[in-house]
BAKETI-847832 format. One record per residue: x, y, z of N, C-alpha, C, O in turn; residue in three letters. Coordinates in pm, whole numbers. Atoms other than C-alpha are relative to their C-alpha. Layout:
<dotors>
{dotor {X,Y,Z},{X,Y,Z},{X,Y,Z},{X,Y,Z},"ALA"}
...
</dotors>
This chain:
<dotors>
{dotor {9,-22,-144},{3236,-9051,-6651},{137,5,63},{163,86,153},"MET"}
{dotor {-136,1,-53},{3599,-9134,-6583},{77,125,-36},{160,173,41},"SER"}
{dotor {-67,-124,44},{3712,-8831,-6784},{-43,115,90},{40,196,131},"ILE"}
{dotor {52,-106,-87},{3485,-8602,-6576},{60,-11,138},{97,90,198},"LEU"}
{dotor {-59,21,-132},{3614,-8755,-6254},{146,41,3},{193,97,102},"THR"}
{dotor {-141,-38,8},{3971,-8702,-6367},{16,151,-1},{107,205,62},"SER"}
{dotor {-9,-146,6},{3904,-8335,-6449},{-27,62,136},{38,160,174},"GLN"}
{dotor {31,-54,-131},{3750,-8276,-6107},{116,-22,96},{148,66,176},"VAL"}
{dotor {-110,30,-91},{4039,-8446,-5927},{123,83,-29},{203,110,60},"SER"}
{dotor {-116,-81,37},{4295,-8242,-6121},{-17,147,41},{81,221,46},"ASP"}
{dotor {24,-140,-34},{4132,-7915,-6018},{45,27,142},{17,-53,232},"ARG"}
{dotor {-45,-33,-136},{4294,-7741,-5717},{-117,12,97},{-228,47,58},"PRO"}
{dotor {106,1,-101},{4098,-7760,-5393},{-62,138,20},{-178,148,58},"ALA"}
{dotor {51,-134,-26},{4062,-7381,-5372},{-87,53,-113},{-141,163,-101},"PHE"}
{dotor {88,-40,109},{3872,-7362,-5704},{-140,-48,32},{-163,-168,45},"VAL"}
{dotor {138,35,-32},{3499,-7352,-5628},{-61,-82,-112},{-21,-70,-228},"ALA"}
{dotor {55,95,96},{3286,-7612,-5802},{-75,66,-115},{-93,4,-219},"GLU"}
{dotor {74,-67,106},{3091,-7353,-6005},{91,57,-109},{43,108,-210},"GLN"}
{dotor {-95,-52,99},{3409,-7252,-6193},{74,-115,-67},{98,-220,-6},"PHE"}
{dotor {-71,103,76},{3589,-7448,-6463},{147,-9,40},{204,-117,45},"ASP"}
{dotor {-141,-2,-35},{3937,-7338,-6359},{30,124,83},{-58,205,109},"ASP"}
{dotor {-40,-111,-87},{4133,-7091,-6148},{-8,135,-71},{-38,236,-7},"ILE"}
{dotor {7,-127,74},{4144,-6827,-6424},{-142,55,-2},{-163,175,15},"ASP"}
{dotor {140,-44,0},{3765,-6817,-6447},{-41,51,138},{-111,151,149},"GLN"}
{dotor {31,-44,-136},{3737,-6791,-6069},{65,134,31},{3,220,94},"GLN"}
{dotor {-70,-125,-24},{3996,-6513,-6059},{-67,116,-73},{-81,225,-18},"ARG"}
{dotor {68,-105,76},{3819,-6316,-6333},{-133,38,65},{-169,155,69},"ASP"}
{dotor {127,-28,-67},{3487,-6350,-6150},{21,82,127},{-57,172,157},"ALA"}
{dotor {-30,-74,-123},{3644,-6226,-5826},{34,145,-31},{-12,237,37},"ALA"}
{dotor {-37,-137,36},{3797,-5924,-5996},{-120,78,-53},{-132,198,-25},"LYS"}
{dotor {120,-68,48},{3470,-5843,-6173},{-88,43,117},{-141,154,118},"LEU"}
{dotor {78,-36,-118},{3290,-5853,-5839},{57,120,73},{-18,207,117},"GLY"}
{dotor {-62,-114,-67},{3542,-5613,-5687},{-17,127,-81},{-41,234,-24},"MET"}
{dotor {18,-118,83},{3518,-5376,-5984},{-143,54,13},{-164,175,15},"TRP"}
{dotor {139,-44,-18},{3138,-5368,-5944},{-15,69,135},{-80,173,145},"ILE"}
{dotor {4,-62,-132},{3179,-5295,-5573},{64,139,-2},{10,234,54},"PHE"}
{dotor {-69,-129,6},{3428,-5017,-5645},{-80,102,-80},{-74,222,-51},"LEU"}
{dotor {84,-91,76},{3189,-4870,-5902},{-107,62,89},{-138,180,76},"ALA"}
{dotor {98,-54,-94},{2926,-4834,-5629},{66,99,97},{4,198,137},"THR"}
{dotor {-73,-91,-88},{3189,-4672,-5406},{30,132,-71},{25,238,-9},"GLU"}
{dotor {-24,-121,79},{3275,-4426,-5684},{-125,87,-1},{-117,209,14},"VAL"}
{dotor {126,-76,-1},{2908,-4327,-5702},{-23,64,136},{-71,177,145},"LEU"}
{dotor {20,-52,-136},{2900,-4283,-5324},{89,121,25},{42,227,66},"PHE"}
{dotor {-91,-113,-16},{3210,-4065,-5310},{-31,110,-101},{-12,228,-73},"PHE"}
{dotor {32,-99,102},{3099,-3897,-5631},{-105,99,45},{-99,216,9},"GLY"}
{dotor {100,-91,-53},{2796,-3753,-5453},{61,105,91},{21,221,88},"GLY"}
{dotor {-68,-95,-88},{3023,-3594,-5192},{86,97,-81},{91,217,-51},"LEU"}
{dotor {-80,-88,85},{3256,-3461,-5460},{-88,102,-72},{-51,218,-87},"PHE"}
{dotor {92,-91,67},{2958,-3312,-5644},{-47,108,96},{-52,226,59},"LEU"}
{dotor {43,-99,-99},{2833,-3143,-5327},{111,100,28},{87,221,36},"ALA"}
{dotor {-113,-89,-23},{3180,-3004,-5262},{14,99,-116},{32,218,-94},"TYR"}
{dotor {-18,-85,118},{3205,-2870,-5619},{-104,111,-5},{-72,226,-33},"THR"}
{dotor {107,-100,4},{2869,-2695,-5601},{23,109,105},{16,228,74},"ILE"}
{dotor {-20,-98,-107},{2938,-2530,-5265},{131,77,-17},{142,193,24},"TYR"}
{dotor {-129,-68,22},{3296,-2450,-5362},{-17,119,-93},{40,225,-69},"ARG"}
{dotor {20,-110,94},{3181,-2238,-5654},{-103,100,52},{-103,217,11},"PHE"}
{dotor {101,-91,-56},{2888,-2091,-5458},{58,88,111},{28,207,119},"THR"}
{dotor {-59,-72,-113},{3088,-1992,-5149},{153,-8,-9},{220,-45,88},"TYR"}
{dotor {-143,18,27},{3436,-1982,-5300},{93,68,99},{190,7,143},"GLY"}
{dotor {-92,-76,-84},{3593,-1712,-5081},{13,-62,139},{124,-79,189},"HIS"}
{dotor {-6,56,-135},{3499,-1864,-4746},{59,-141,-2},{123,-183,95},"VAL"}
{dotor {-60,133,10},{3597,-2212,-4867},{152,10,-7},{223,-74,49},"PHE"}
{dotor {-145,-22,7},{3943,-2078,-4950},{54,33,139},{157,-20,179},"VAL"}
{dotor {-44,-35,-136},{3973,-1922,-4604},{-3,-121,93},{87,-140,174},"ASP"}
{dotor {12,118,-86},{3854,-2242,-4437},{109,-102,-34},{164,-167,55},"ALA"}
{dotor {-103,94,42},{4097,-2453,-4639},{136,35,59},{216,-54,87},"SER"}
{dotor {-127,-44,-55},{4386,-2245,-4506},{18,-42,146},{129,-38,198},"ARG"}
{dotor {-9,46,-139},{4305,-2373,-4155},{44,-146,10},{77,-194,118},"ARG"}
{dotor {-44,139,0},{4392,-2729,-4258},{152,-7,-4},{217,84,-56},"LEU"}
{dotor {-145,18,-7},{4744,-2860,-4201},{51,-68,-127},{37,-189,-144},"ASP"}
{dotor {-48,52,128},{4901,-2900,-4545},{115,-99,19},{127,-196,-55},"VAL"}
{dotor {-114,90,-24},{5214,-3064,-4402},{-48,-140,38},{0,-240,-16},"VAL"}
{dotor {52,130,-40},{5018,-3340,-4231},{-75,-66,-115},{-62,-187,-137},"LEU"}
{dotor {72,55,114},{4793,-3383,-4534},{94,-49,-109},{72,-155,-168},"GLY"}
{dotor {-98,42,100},{5091,-3397,-4769},{77,-123,44},{106,-211,-38},"GLY"}
{dotor {-68,119,-52},{5269,-3645,-4545},{-86,-124,-17},{-38,-230,-56},"THR"}
{dotor {91,113,17},{4964,-3868,-4549},{-13,-42,-146},{-29,-160,-176},"ASN"}
{dotor {3,33,143},{4956,-3847,-4929},{119,-86,-37},{106,-186,-107},"THR"}
{dotor {-120,79,28},{5314,-3972,-4946},{-9,-138,62},{32,-237,1},"ALA"}
{dotor {13,129,-68},{5237,-4247,-4694},{-88,-94,-81},{-54,-211,-99},"VAL"}
{dotor {90,86,77},{4945,-4377,-4901},{60,-41,-134},{39,-153,-179},"LEU"}
{dotor {-63,34,127},{5142,-4362,-5226},{102,-112,18},{109,-204,-64},"LEU"}
{dotor {-98,107,-28},{5420,-4573,-5074},{-72,-130,34},{-29,-237,-7},"VAL"}
{dotor {75,122,-36},{5163,-4814,-4930},{-57,-67,-125},{-64,-190,-131},"SER"}
{dotor {50,58,124},{5015,-4859,-5277},{110,-73,-76},{87,-177,-138},"SER"}
{dotor {-114,68,62},{5360,-4944,-5409},{25,-135,67},{45,-235,-1},"LEU"}
{dotor {-20,126,-72},{5402,-5207,-5137},{-111,-100,-33},{-85,-220,-46},"LEU"}
{dotor {112,88,33},{5057,-5346,-5217},{19,-60,-138},{-6,-179,-158},"MET"}
{dotor {-25,50,135},{5144,-5375,-5586},{110,-105,0},{101,-207,-68},"ALA"}
{dotor {-108,98,-13},{5467,-5553,-5496},{-50,-127,69},{-5,-237,39},"LEU"}
{dotor {57,116,-67},{5266,-5779,-5266},{-78,-89,-96},{-70,-211,-90},"GLY"}
{dotor {73,78,101},{5039,-5883,-5552},{98,-77,-88},{75,-194,-120},"VAL"}
{dotor {-101,68,81},{5347,-5963,-5759},{65,-115,76},{91,-221,20},"ARG"}
{dotor {-59,106,-81},{5497,-6162,-5473},{-95,-119,10},{-51,-234,9},"ALA"}
{dotor {98,109,-5},{5174,-6363,-5448},{-2,-77,-132},{-11,-199,-132},"ALA"}
{dotor {-1,65,131},{5183,-6433,-5821},{123,-89,-18},{116,-194,-82},"GLN"}
{dotor {-124,77,10},{5542,-6557,-5792},{14,-104,111},{112,-177,117},"LEU"}
{dotor {2,98,-110},{5455,-6764,-5483},{115,21,99},{172,-75,151},"ASP"}
{dotor {-101,-33,-99},{5704,-6582,-5258},{-70,29,132},{-106,143,160},"HIS"}
{dotor {85,-11,-119},{5530,-6644,-4927},{54,99,103},{-20,186,148},"ARG"}
{dotor {-56,-87,-104},{5766,-6469,-4684},{-1,146,-44},{-33,235,35},"ARG"}
{dotor {2,-137,50},{5799,-6162,-4903},{-142,54,-1},{-164,171,32},"LEU"}
{dotor {141,-42,1},{5420,-6149,-4942},{-44,42,139},{-109,146,156},"LEU"}
{dotor {39,-34,-138},{5372,-6153,-4565},{59,134,41},{-10,217,99},"VAL"}
{dotor {-65,-127,-37},{5624,-5871,-4519},{-67,118,-69},{-88,223,-8},"ARG"}
{dotor {60,-110,75},{5466,-5658,-4790},{-141,30,48},{-181,147,55},"LEU"}
{dotor {135,-23,-54},{5114,-5707,-4656},{7,70,135},{-71,162,161},"LEU"}
{dotor {-16,-65,-130},{5229,-5615,-4306},{50,143,-16},{9,232,58},"LEU"}
{dotor {-50,-135,26},{5420,-5317,-4444},{-110,94,-48},{-115,210,-8},"GLY"}
{dotor {113,-81,47},{5109,-5194,-4626},{-94,34,114},{-139,147,126},"THR"}
{dotor {87,-23,-116},{4898,-5238,-4313},{64,100,97},{-5,185,153},"ALA"}
{dotor {-70,-93,-89},{5163,-5056,-4107},{-12,144,-50},{-40,235,28},"PHE"}
{dotor {13,-135,55},{5158,-4757,-4342},{-144,49,9},{-168,169,26},"LEU"}
{dotor {140,-39,-23},{4779,-4761,-4321},{-20,49,143},{-93,145,166},"GLY"}
{dotor {8,-44,-141},{4816,-4734,-3942},{68,135,19},{22,218,97},"CYS"}
{dotor {-68,-130,-5},{5063,-4447,-3989},{-93,108,-51},{-104,215,8},"VAL"}
{dotor {96,-96,55},{4807,-4271,-4207},{-107,35,103},{-137,152,124},"PHE"}
{dotor {107,-23,-96},{4536,-4315,-3945},{51,75,123},{-22,155,181},"MET"}
{dotor {-57,-71,-115},{4768,-4195,-3666},{17,147,-30},{-16,233,53},"SER"}
{dotor {-16,-141,40},{4851,-3877,-3855},{-137,67,-10},{-153,182,31},"ILE"}
{dotor {134,-56,12},{4482,-3828,-3930},{-60,26,138},{-131,124,157},"LYS"}
{dotor {50,-20,-136},{4402,-3870,-3559},{59,127,61},{-10,202,129},"ALA"}
{dotor {-65,-122,-48},{4656,-3597,-3475},{-67,122,-62},{-90,222,5},"VAL"}
{dotor {63,-111,71},{4497,-3374,-3736},{-141,26,54},{-179,142,76},"GLU"}
{dotor {134,-17,-57},{4146,-3435,-3604},{7,61,141},{-77,143,177},"TYR"}
{dotor {-17,-56,-134},{4269,-3360,-3252},{28,150,-8},{-28,228,69},"HIS"}
{dotor {-30,-142,17},{4413,-3029,-3369},{-124,78,-40},{-146,190,7},"ASN"}
{dotor {125,-66,41},{4083,-2944,-3538},{-93,17,120},{-161,119,133},"ASP"}
{dotor {85,-8,-119},{3901,-3020,-3213},{48,109,95},{-32,186,148},"PHE"}
{dotor {-57,-101,-90},{4137,-2802,-3008},{-27,140,-54},{-52,233,24},"VAL"}
{dotor {21,-131,63},{4095,-2515,-3256},{-148,30,-24},{-181,131,-86},"GLU"}
{dotor {145,-18,12},{3713,-2553,-3242},{-47,8,-145},{-130,91,-181},"HIS"}
{dotor {38,5,141},{3684,-2638,-3609},{-93,-117,-31},{-131,-138,-146},"LEU"}
{dotor {94,111,20},{3462,-2941,-3557},{-142,57,-3},{-182,124,91},"VAL"}
{dotor {136,-55,9},{3108,-2854,-3676},{-88,-44,117},{-81,-157,165},"PRO"}
{dotor {89,29,-113},{2849,-2835,-3403},{-9,118,94},{18,232,57},"GLY"}
{dotor {25,-106,-99},{2777,-2640,-3089},{125,78,36},{116,195,72},"ALA"}
{dotor {-124,-66,-43},{3143,-2560,-3018},{83,53,-118},{199,90,-100},"HIS"}
{dotor {-73,-52,116},{3240,-2451,-3369},{21,150,14},{-72,224,48},"PHE"}
{dotor {-32,-143,-9},{3417,-2114,-3373},{69,44,-129},{159,-22,-180},"GLU"}
{dotor {-59,-56,121},{3499,-1899,-3674},{5,151,16},{-98,217,29},"TRP"}
{dotor {-19,-143,-24},{3644,-1552,-3636},{-9,83,-126},{-15,206,-120},"LYS"}
{dotor {9,-74,126},{3626,-1463,-4003},{-142,23,-43},{-236,-6,32},"GLY"}
{dotor {135,-24,50},{3331,-1363,-4218},{-70,-129,-40},{-5,-230,-68},"PRO"}
{dotor {83,110,46},{3046,-1599,-4307},{28,-131,75},{66,-230,13},"ASP"}
{dotor {-29,121,-78},{3085,-1853,-4024},{-88,-119,-38},{-45,-234,-27},"PRO"}
{dotor {90,110,34},{2784,-2055,-4140},{57,-84,-114},{59,-207,-106},"HIS"}
{dotor {-53,74,114},{2941,-2146,-4473},{141,-53,26},{183,-150,-37},"ASN"}
{dotor {-128,58,-43},{3282,-2194,-4312},{-25,-133,71},{48,-230,52},"ALA"}
{dotor {36,125,-67},{3115,-2454,-4093},{-44,-104,-103},{-18,-223,-86},"GLU"}
{dotor {40,91,107},{2966,-2605,-4410},{122,-68,-63},{119,-187,-93},"LEU"}
{dotor {-124,58,54},{3319,-2654,-4546},{50,-112,89},{88,-219,42},"PHE"}
{dotor {-52,101,-91},{3419,-2843,-4235},{-96,-119,13},{-52,-230,43},"PHE"}
{dotor {91,114,7},{3102,-3054,-4250},{42,-91,-116},{51,-213,-100},"TRP"}
{dotor {-39,78,118},{3208,-3163,-4599},{137,-64,23},{159,-180,-13},"ILE"}
{dotor {-134,51,-26},{3571,-3203,-4490},{-4,-124,89},{59,-225,57},"TYR"}
{dotor {6,114,-92},{3487,-3435,-4199},{-79,-116,-61},{-48,-233,-35},"PHE"}
{dotor {76,108,64},{3232,-3628,-4405},{88,-77,-99},{88,-200,-100},"ALA"}
{dotor {-82,64,103},{3477,-3697,-4689},{121,-71,60},{149,-186,25},"MET"}
{dotor {-119,63,-59},{3788,-3763,-4483},{-39,-109,100},{32,-209,115},"THR"}
{dotor {46,103,-93},{3590,-3957,-4221},{-41,-127,-73},{-8,-238,-29},"GLY"}
{dotor {38,117,79},{3439,-4186,-4483},{123,-69,-56},{131,-192,-59},"LEU"}
{dotor {-125,57,51},{3782,-4233,-4635},{73,-74,112},{128,-182,89},"HIS"}
{dotor {-69,64,-113},{3926,-4315,-4291},{-65,-134,35},{4,-228,74},"ALA"}
{dotor {69,127,-24},{3660,-4585,-4245},{49,-105,-100},{74,-219,-63},"ILE"}
{dotor {-49,92,102},{3770,-4742,-4573},{144,-44,29},{179,-161,10},"HIS"}
{dotor {-138,36,-34},{4134,-4729,-4463},{2,-101,114},{76,-200,110},"VAL"}
{dotor {5,91,-115},{4050,-4896,-4132},{-44,-140,-41},{14,-239,4},"THR"}
{dotor {44,130,51},{3861,-5175,-4308},{112,-67,-78},{136,-187,-64},"VAL"}
{dotor {-110,54,78},{4153,-5218,-4547},{112,-55,87},{170,-159,56},"GLY"}
{dotor {-105,47,-93},{4401,-5249,-4259},{-39,-135,58},{44,-226,65},"ILE"}
{dotor {47,128,-55},{4190,-5525,-4103},{12,-114,-100},{55,-224,-65},"GLY"}
{dotor {-9,103,105},{4172,-5714,-4432},{146,-39,-24},{176,-157,-38},"ILE"}
{dotor {-141,28,24},{4548,-5683,-4485},{61,-86,111},{140,-176,83},"LEU"}
{dotor {-53,79,-111},{4625,-5821,-4139},{-49,-144,-6},{26,-238,22},"LEU"}
{dotor {53,136,14},{4396,-6119,-4197},{72,-73,-114},{108,-189,-101},"VAL"}
{dotor {-69,62,114},{4556,-6184,-4537},{144,-33,34},{196,-135,-10},"LEU"}
{dotor {-138,27,-41},{4904,-6159,-4384},{7,-129,83},{98,-210,67},"ALA"}
{dotor {5,123,-81},{4808,-6428,-4130},{-22,-122,-88},{43,-225,-71},"LEU"}
{dotor {27,112,90},{4666,-6651,-4404},{120,-29,-89},{150,-145,-117},"LEU"}
{dotor {-119,19,84},{4973,-6593,-4621},{110,-70,79},{180,-156,26},"ALA"}
{dotor {-100,64,-86},{5198,-6691,-4330},{-29,-149,15},{62,-230,30},"TRP"}
{dotor {40,140,-9},{5000,-7015,-4310},{5,-72,-134},{-28,-190,-143},"ARG"}
{dotor {-14,62,131},{5059,-7077,-4681},{-128,-18,-78},{-138,-110,-160},"GLY"}
{dotor {130,15,65},{4701,-7024,-4799},{-2,52,-144},{-96,23,-218},"LYS"}
{dotor {3,-61,133},{4799,-6836,-5116},{108,-57,-91},{171,18,-166},"PHE"}
{dotor {-100,65,83},{5029,-7086,-5284},{-67,-73,-116},{-187,-97,-115},"SER"}
{dotor {50,77,113},{4991,-7269,-5612},{-99,73,-88},{-187,9,-146},"GLY"}
{dotor {90,-78,86},{4814,-6988,-5797},{-124,52,69},{-209,113,4},"GLY"}
{dotor {117,-46,-76},{4562,-6912,-5524},{26,138,58},{50,151,178},"ASN"}
{dotor {-29,-135,-47},{4612,-6536,-5502},{-109,100,-37},{-84,221,-40},"TYR"}
{dotor {109,-90,38},{4274,-6393,-5606},{-31,101,109},{-55,219,81},"SER"}
{dotor {30,-90,-111},{4214,-6249,-5259},{101,113,10},{66,226,45},"GLN"}
{dotor {-104,-104,-4},{4544,-6061,-5276},{-25,102,-111},{-12,223,-88},"ILE"}
{dotor {24,-90,112},{4459,-5916,-5617},{-118,94,26},{-107,214,4},"GLU"}
{dotor {117,-85,-19},{4114,-5791,-5524},{19,96,118},{-34,207,118},"ILE"}
{dotor {-34,-92,-109},{4244,-5647,-5197},{90,112,-52},{78,227,-8},"THR"}
{dotor {-83,-102,62},{4506,-5466,-5404},{-83,104,-72},{-55,223,-64},"GLY"}
{dotor {89,-94,68},{4231,-5313,-5616},{-67,93,100},{-78,214,77},"LEU"}
{dotor {66,-80,-104},{4052,-5196,-5301},{96,102,59},{60,218,79},"TYR"}
{dotor {-96,-92,-61},{4367,-5044,-5152},{40,111,-96},{57,226,-54},"TRP"}
{dotor {-33,-103,98},{4455,-4863,-5474},{-115,100,-13},{-92,219,-35},"HIS"}
{dotor {116,-90,3},{4102,-4721,-5478},{6,99,115},{-19,218,97},"PHE"}
{dotor {-15,-88,-116},{4158,-4583,-5127},{104,108,-28},{85,225,5},"ILE"}
{dotor {-108,-93,32},{4480,-4423,-5248},{-47,105,-99},{-21,224,-81},"ASP"}
{dotor {46,-93,103},{4318,-4268,-5555},{-98,103,57},{-91,221,23},"ILE"}
{dotor {96,-93,-61},{4034,-4117,-5350},{74,108,78},{39,226,69},"VAL"}
{dotor {-74,-100,-77},{4285,-3948,-5119},{78,95,-91},{92,213,-60},"TRP"}
{dotor {-72,-85,94},{4484,-3819,-5416},{-91,113,-51},{-43,222,-81},"VAL"}
{dotor {95,-105,37},{4168,-3628,-5513},{-37,87,120},{-53,208,107},"PHE"}
{dotor {40,-76,-119},{4077,-3526,-5157},{105,102,39},{72,214,77},"LEU"}
{dotor {-106,-88,-49},{4414,-3373,-5077},{0,136,-70},{-3,238,-1},"PHE"}
{dotor {0,-134,61},{4419,-3096,-5342},{-131,74,17},{-132,196,33},"PRO"}
{dotor {130,-67,-11},{4045,-3028,-5318},{-21,64,136},{-76,174,146},"LEU"}
{dotor {25,-51,-134},{4043,-2980,-4943},{116,81,56},{94,183,122},"LEU"}
{dotor {-116,-61,-64},{4398,-2880,-4849},{65,110,-83},{117,208,-28},"TYR"}
{dotor {-80,-90,84},{4542,-2693,-5147},{-81,113,-62},{-23,204,-121},"LEU"}
{dotor {80,-104,63},{4247,-2480,-5259},{29,137,60},{11,239,-7},"VAL"}
{dotor {-32,-128,-63},{4353,-2212,-5013},{147,34,-2},{188,131,62},"GLY"}
{dotor {-144,-22,3},{4726,-2233,-5091},{47,8,-144},{126,-75,-189},"HIS"}
{dotor {-39,-16,140},{4765,-2112,-5446},{109,106,-12},{155,134,-123},"ARG"}
</dotors>
């Protein structure tokens, strides 16, 4: 009984009672995030499949519609997300090394770049609205096959809009983690939340890496 009591008292306070040690808790957290990301892959996968089918069915009009997207803004956003992923990876390393101030800066830097991404995306959406490229009653297409051109923009807004929701959620999580890190909540090996958030943010980055060439570059060969 005394041995059991000693083992419990030696365990850090942030280790939940259902786990034997911090490594087991960390592995369970990462497994949970991987399962969540697998469901997200299936969700985005359905949109990618729909895009692929319509792309090969209405290839010419999809190419023409893609040329209406702003490659410069899309490319800039790609670079922004890639740099943010680098900062996130460095943030995970800072958490592992127990560098609290550096962790806070890196989390805030990642969140800031997420805000930059969303700001650029807002400018792009505004331009699409001004040019009447938003599907609906005010959609205008001067080229051939306007119906399927509108279909391209339905898919474009669905995929990029869903991605933007994920980015917004990620920014909120990063800001909360930065506040907790500033308060010293991730010291002494307690960095599971940083790791699983890193996995989520890298997933966001990877999805955009696929979205950019499929939507923006198909008409710029």
